[in-house]
TITI-995355 format. One record per residue (C-alpha): residue in one letter; x, y, z. Coordinates in Angstrom, 2 decimals, m for minus. Each point is the difference from the previous one (the first is absolute). Example, Ala and Ser with C-alpha at 12.3 -4.5 7.8 and 13.67 -1.06 7.14 Angstrom:
<sites>
type; c1; c2; c3
A; 12.30; m4.50; 7.80
S; 1.37; 3.44; m0.66
</sites>
This chain:
<sites>
type; c1; c2; c3
X; 30.74; m23.99; m5.38
X; m3.26; m1.31; m1.32
X; m1.90; 1.58; 2.90
X; 1.71; 3.30; m0.73
X; m0.94; m0.25; m3.67
X; m3.63; m0.75; 0.99
X; m0.16; 3.05; 2.18
X; 1.57; 2.22; m2.62
X; m2.54; m1.31; m2.47
X; m2.86; 0.95; 2.27
X; 1.43; 3.44; 0.52
X; 0.35; 0.46; m3.77
X; m3.52; m1.14; m0.57
X; m1.24; 2.39; 2.68
X; 1.84; 2.95; m1.65
X; m1.27; m0.99; m3.40
X; m3.57; m0.05; 1.39
X; 0.50; 3.49; 1.42
X; 1.17; 1.22; m3.48
X; m3.04; m1.64; m1.56
X; m2.36; 1.65; 2.55
X; 1.51; 3.42; m0.80
X; m0.21; m0.59; m3.79
X; m3.63; m1.09; 0.33
X; m0.76; 3.13; 1.99
X; 1.67; 2.15; m2.66
X; m1.83; m1.63; m2.84
X; m3.27; 0.15; 1.91
X; 0.57; 3.63; 0.64
X; 0.84; 0.68; m3.60
X; m3.15; m1.69; m1.23
X; m2.14; 1.83; 2.42
X; 1.52; 3.34; m0.96
X; m1.15; m0.57; m3.50
X; m3.68; 0.07; 0.74
X; m1.78; 2.03; 2.67
X; 1.03; 0.75; 3.53
X; 2.24; m2.71; 1.53
X; m1.11; m1.56; 3.26
X; 2.36; m1.13; 2.65
X; 0.10; m0.75; 3.75
X; m1.36; m2.58; 2.35
X; m1.03; 2.01; 3.02
X; m2.67; m1.67; 2.17
X; m2.97; 1.67; 1.82
X; m0.24; 1.01; 3.64
X; m3.05; 1.21; 2.02
X; m0.44; 2.14; 3.11
X; m3.50; 0.44; 1.31
X; m2.26; 0.65; m3.04
X; 2.71; 1.01; m2.49
X; 1.99; m2.29; m2.31
X; 3.43; 1.26; m1.24
X; 1.80; m1.43; m2.97
X; 2.58; 0.73; m2.61
X; m1.20; m1.15; m3.40
X; 1.91; m0.97; m3.10
X; m0.87; 3.37; m1.62
X; 2.68; 1.59; 2.26
X; m2.39; 1.68; 2.41
X; m1.04; m0.36; 3.64
X; m3.72; m0.11; 0.82
X; m2.23; 0.25; 3.06
X; m3.35; m1.68; m0.51
X; m3.18; m0.44; 2.10
X; 0.03; m3.60; 1.33
X; m3.76; m0.40; m0.35
X; m0.63; 1.41; m3.45
X; 3.38; 0.18; m1.67
X; m0.42; 3.75; m0.66
X; 3.19; 1.93; m0.48
X; 0.81; 2.34; 2.84
X; 3.30; 1.39; m1.29
X; 2.80; m0.82; m2.35
X; 3.74; 0.88; 0.08
X; 1.35; 1.68; m2.03
X; m3.12; 2.13; m0.03
X; m1.50; 1.17; m3.33
X; 1.42; 3.48; 0.47
X; 3.49; m1.48; m0.08
X; m0.64; m2.39; m2.85
X; 0.86; 2.60; m2.60
X; 3.46; 0.75; 1.20
X; 1.59; m2.79; 2.11
X; 2.34; m2.34; m1.77
X; 1.27; m3.22; 1.53
X; 3.62; m1.01; m0.21
X; 1.30; m0.71; m3.50
X; 0.86; m3.46; m1.09
X; 1.13; m2.27; m2.83
X; m1.53; m0.48; m3.48
X; m1.20; 3.45; m0.85
X; m1.58; 0.88; 3.27
X; m1.10; m3.41; 1.30
X; 1.64; m1.60; 3.05
X; 0.91; m3.60; m0.46
X; m2.16; m2.06; 2.39
X; m1.15; 2.95; 1.94
X; m1.52; 3.23; m1.24
X; m0.32; 2.64; m2.65
X; 0.50; 3.78; m0.34
X; m3.65; 0.58; m0.46
X; m1.09; 3.23; 1.73
X; m2.06; m0.28; 3.10
X; 1.22; m3.45; 1.23
X; 2.63; m1.21; 2.39
X; 1.64; m2.15; m2.67
X; m1.31; m3.23; 1.51
X; m1.13; m0.84; 3.53
X; 1.32; m3.27; 1.45
X; m0.33; 0.77; 3.74
X; m3.20; m0.78; 1.75
X; m1.10; 3.17; 1.96
X; 0.90; m0.01; 3.67
X; m2.31; 1.95; 2.24
X; 0.84; 1.52; 3.39
X; m2.42; 2.32; 1.67
X; m1.05; 2.52; m2.59
X; 2.94; m0.59; m2.42
X; 0.29; m2.31; m2.96
X; 3.52; m0.96; m1.06
X; 0.82; m1.36; m3.46
X; 3.22; m0.43; m2.04
X; 0.14; 0.37; m3.76
X; 2.07; m0.91; m3.02
X; 0.86; 3.68; m0.52
X; 2.50; m0.35; 2.97
X; m2.30; 1.83; 2.51
X; m1.57; m0.96; 3.28
X; m3.28; 1.90; 0.69
X; m1.85; 0.79; 3.24
X; m3.64; 0.95; m0.89
X; m2.77; 1.25; 2.23
X; m2.39; m3.00; 0.33
X; m3.13; 2.23; m0.31
X; 1.01; 2.29; m2.93
X; 3.01; m1.55; m1.73
X; 2.06; 3.19; 0.55
X; 3.73; m0.19; 0.69
X; 0.77; 0.03; 3.71
X; 3.78; 0.31; m0.19
X; 1.50; 3.26; m1.52
X; 1.11; m2.18; m2.91
X; 0.18; m3.73; m0.76
X; 3.06; m1.92; 1.05
X; 2.18; m0.71; m3.03
X; 2.01; m3.23; m0.11
X; 2.69; m0.80; m2.50
X; m2.09; m2.22; m2.27
X; m3.44; m1.61; m0.54
X; m1.77; m1.35; 3.03
X; m1.17; m3.58; m0.57
X; 0.28; m1.22; 3.53
X; m2.99; 0.28; 2.34
X; 0.07; 2.20; 3.07
X; 0.30; m1.06; 3.58
X; m1.01; 2.50; 2.69
X; 1.48; m0.71; 3.43
X; 0.18; 2.38; 3.00
X; m0.26; 3.15; m2.14
X; 2.50; m1.15; m2.71
X; m0.72; m1.09; m3.53
X; 2.30; m2.69; m1.31
X; 0.14; m0.88; m3.70
X; 2.41; m1.26; m2.70
X; 0.82; 1.71; m3.20
X; 1.38; m0.72; m3.49
X; 3.08; 2.14; 0.84
X; 1.12; m3.08; 2.10
X; m0.80; 1.79; 3.26
X; m2.26; m0.67; 2.96
X; m1.41; 3.22; 1.44
X; m1.21; 1.02; 3.47
X; m2.12; 3.15; m0.21
X; m1.69; 1.89; 2.87
X; m3.71; m0.39; m0.54
X; m0.90; 3.32; 1.54
X; 2.53; 2.26; m1.79
X; 0.93; m1.91; m3.14
X; 3.72; 0.33; 0.80
X; 2.51; m2.82; m0.38
X; 1.17; m1.76; 3.13
X; 2.52; m2.16; m1.78
X; 0.60; m2.17; m3.08
X; 1.72; m3.35; m0.54
X; 1.70; m0.99; m3.24
X; m0.62; m3.59; m1.06
X; 1.38; m1.80; m3.04
X; m2.94; 0.29; m2.47
X; m3.49; 1.37; m0.41
X; m2.36; m0.55; 2.99
X; m3.55; m1.10; m0.87
X; m0.60; m1.81; 3.31
X; m2.19; 1.77; 2.57
X; 1.99; 0.26; 3.23
X; m1.08; m1.63; 3.24
X; 0.89; 1.49; 3.41
X; 0.43; m2.26; 2.96
X; 1.78; 0.34; 3.34
X; 2.02; 3.04; m1.02
X; 1.07; m1.24; m3.42
X; m1.19; 0.48; m3.53
X; m0.09; m3.11; m2.19
X; m0.26; 0.15; m3.82
X; 0.84; m1.90; m3.12
X; 2.00; 1.30; m2.92
X; 0.46; m0.77; m3.69
X; 3.64; m0.78; 0.80
X; m1.28; m3.34; 1.45
X; 0.55; 1.06; 3.58
X; m2.21; 0.40; 3.06
X; 1.20; 2.93; 2.14
X; m0.43; 0.85; 3.68
X; 0.84; 3.63; 0.94
X; m0.40; 1.99; 3.18
X; m3.39; 1.77; m0.07
X; 1.23; 3.10; 1.84
X; 3.25; 0.54; m1.92
X; 0.01; m2.12; m3.14
X; 3.22; m1.70; 1.03
X; 0.47; m3.44; m1.52
X; m0.58; m3.01; 2.33
X; 0.18; m3.01; m2.32
X; m0.88; m1.39; m3.38
X; m1.16; m3.38; m1.28
X; 0.63; m0.96; m3.62
X; m2.77; m1.84; m1.82
X; 0.05; m1.57; m3.48
X; m1.72; 2.81; m1.94
X; m1.69; 3.38; 0.15
X; m1.97; 0.50; 3.23
X; m3.02; 2.27; m0.51
X; m2.21; m1.41; 2.74
X; m0.65; 1.83; 3.22
X; 1.32; m2.23; 2.86
X; m2.60; m1.29; 2.42
X; 1.10; m0.56; 3.58
X; m1.65; m2.64; 2.23
X; 1.01; m2.78; 2.32
X; 3.52; 1.38; 0.21
X; 0.50; m0.31; m3.76
X; 0.25; 2.08; m3.10
X; m2.16; m1.28; m2.89
X; 0.92; 1.31; m3.44
X; 0.30; m1.16; m3.58
X; 2.38; 0.36; m2.93
X; 0.15; m1.20; m3.58
X; 0.39; m3.57; 1.04
X; m1.27; m0.65; 3.49
X; m2.05; 1.12; 3.01
X; 2.20; 0.13; 3.15
X; m0.63; m0.35; 3.68
X; 3.09; 1.61; 1.57
X; 0.57; m0.21; 3.78
X; 0.53; 3.50; 1.37
X; 2.33; m0.98; 2.81
X; 2.75; m1.63; m2.01
X; m1.15; 0.54; m3.64
X; m0.03; m3.65; m0.72
X; m2.58; m1.32; m2.49
X; m2.82; m1.89; 1.69
X; m1.45; m1.09; m3.24
X; m0.48; 0.91; m3.63
X; m2.87; m0.63; m2.47
X; 0.40; 0.01; m3.76
X; m2.57; 0.79; m2.65
X; 0.13; m0.03; m3.78
X; 0.64; 3.74; m0.28
X; 0.92; 3.10; 1.94
X; m1.45; 0.96; 3.32
X; m1.00; 3.66; m0.52
X; m2.96; 0.08; 2.32
X; 0.59; 0.91; 3.72
X; m0.59; m2.95; 2.29
X; m2.77; 0.25; 2.58
X; 0.34; m1.83; 3.28
X; m3.14; m0.71; 1.96
X; 0.29; m2.17; 3.05
X; 1.85; m3.22; m1.12
X; m0.42; 0.57; m3.74
X; 1.97; 1.87; m2.64
X; m2.08; 1.07; m3.00
X; 1.81; 1.04; m3.18
X; m0.53; 0.24; m3.74
X; 2.49; m0.55; m2.78
X; 0.51; 0.99; m3.61
X; m0.63; m3.69; m0.76
X; m3.74; 0.83; 0.37
X; m0.44; m1.90; 3.25
X; m0.98; 1.04; 3.49
X; 1.66; m2.00; 2.81
X; m0.90; m0.53; 3.66
X; 3.06; m1.34; 1.92
X; 0.62; m1.11; 3.54
X; 1.89; 2.90; 1.62
X; 2.16; m2.29; 2.16
X; 1.03; m2.59; m2.59
X; m0.82; 1.44; m3.44
X; m2.17; m3.02; m0.80
X; m2.74; 0.62; m2.62
X; m3.49; 0.20; 1.41
X; m1.86; 0.81; m3.18
X; 0.44; 1.76; m3.35
X; m2.36; 1.67; m2.50
X; 0.57; 0.88; m3.66
X; m1.11; 3.59; m0.82
X; 0.65; m0.21; m3.75
X; 2.40; 2.92; 0.06
X; 3.06; 1.38; 1.72
X; m0.53; 1.06; 3.65
X; 2.07; 3.08; 0.92
X; m2.01; 1.17; 3.01
X; m0.30; m1.05; 3.57
X; m2.88; m2.24; 1.13
X; m2.31; 1.62; 2.48
X; m1.57; m2.27; 2.60
X; m3.06; 1.00; 1.97
X; m2.82; m1.90; 1.67
X; 1.42; m3.40; m1.12
X; 0.08; 1.16; m3.65
X; 3.10; 0.60; m2.18
X; m0.47; 2.73; m2.67
X; 2.47; 0.15; m2.92
X; 0.21; 1.83; m3.32
X; 1.52; m1.39; m3.12
X; 1.29; 1.17; m3.36
X; m2.73; m2.25; m1.44
X; m2.23; 3.08; 0.71
X; m1.84; m1.83; 2.77
X; m0.35; 0.33; 3.78
X; m0.38; m3.15; 2.05
X; m1.37; m0.71; 3.44
X; 1.38; m3.25; 1.40
X; m0.65; m1.97; 3.24
X; 3.06; 0.88; 1.97
X; 0.08; m3.46; 1.62
X; m0.53; m2.17; m3.07
X; 0.55; 2.21; m3.10
X; m3.46; m0.80; m1.29
X; m1.41; 2.62; m2.31
X; m2.83; 2.04; 1.45
X; m0.38; 2.42; m2.89
X; 1.88; 1.67; m2.77
X; m0.68; 3.27; m1.86
X; 1.28; 1.15; m3.32
X; 1.14; 3.61; m0.15
X; 1.34; 2.27; m2.75
X; 3.74; m0.07; 0.18
X; 2.73; m1.97; 1.75
X; m0.01; 0.07; 3.77
X; 3.57; 0.88; 1.07
X; m0.55; 1.32; 3.50
X; m1.37; m1.55; 3.15
X; m3.71; 0.42; 0.69
X; m1.17; 2.02; 3.00
X; m2.88; m1.12; 2.17
X; m2.13; 2.34; 2.15
X; m3.39; m0.85; 1.53
X; m1.61; m2.39; m2.52
X; 1.75; 1.34; m3.19
X; 3.10; m1.08; m1.89
X; 1.72; 2.72; m1.92
X; 2.19; m0.87; m3.00
X; 1.94; 2.20; m2.46
X; 0.92; m1.14; m3.52
X; 2.45; 0.80; m2.76
X; m2.73; 1.72; m1.95
X; m0.18; 2.83; 2.56
X; m3.12; m1.32; 1.69
X; m1.06; m0.63; 3.56
X; m2.66; m2.55; 0.90
X; m2.03; m0.34; 3.19
X; m1.10; m3.62; 0.30
X; m2.32; m1.69; 2.53
X; 2.35; m1.95; 2.24
X; m2.39; m2.90; 0.50
X; m1.21; m0.55; m3.53
X; 2.36; 1.97; m2.35
X; m2.70; 2.18; m1.65
X; 1.08; 3.39; m1.33
X; m1.51; 2.68; 2.16
X; 1.66; 2.81; m1.91
X; 2.98; 0.77; m2.17
X; 2.05; 3.13; m0.66
X; m0.09; 1.48; m2.53
X; m3.63; m1.12; m0.47
X; m0.63; m2.28; m2.91
X; m1.37; 1.87; m3.02
X; m2.40; m1.56; m2.44
</sites>
């Protein structure tokens, strides 16, 4: 009976925390609506060849020159800025935690652009999934695909199909060429987790505390695993295991029999997607720390305090681990030891994973800015919009 009471208590605490998160989002939205244009979204950057694509917290999608940071195009384009309205929301036109009804924006962009060939795909808080011409920013589908709610989940493109979760409790599979729906799957709550596709199945977490596996071709349910809190991380698959986090723990789940190989607990929620490189799992937590764990045992290899909540995945390249923090700083750490190589202060919280191409690290912030940093030293090469004096 005591054990049952303990589990019920944890469940009640988890539900209370969800209520608090929603209330904070509502209050934050209300405050922002009172003064100036609200800013929402945590989309990260992506680059193909010499062009960087990003959705910024001003509710627009940009294409920028990777060398200079010059704007190549913006969506919605200026010609549409006078008439387009994003989806309505709470609190007199502001969407709690997500967007606004300001003309000429998408109401908040949370999905990092996905590029395939000459098309850029991006989801928005206004319920729509867009396919844009990578060179011009023009729509390539006859019209955007419209889901049943705001799109917070990231996109996963696999064999011509876009998979993503939605606030209408559904996971969608959309044909990337035509923008038509292949299927949808109804979960038990909002889906903020970015899906992962592996061996014919789609894996994703849900705010109903469950990790789902569904058939990639049909959307038919395969199995579920219940965690101890909301699961917003994108599952990482390596070594025959699923690595994901919830409000209490990071899990290593054996794919064959769905037994737990190990768990690792932090002092706060695991929001950031885990990154598995070779025999190490890299992950950040809302407790401000970045952790490097043994992928086989879960043993701690090293940890580093970033001074702020870490919501974004750690990117590892050339023996360096790059991470952004709500402390408004970007860190480059030695991937083997966790030793600090450099840190750079930026304007705004870093909520999305950095992107690395050539010798530059690209980072977006909550202040609707994109930075291009020198990967070796952290110096700012350019920022968009340019800093005005």
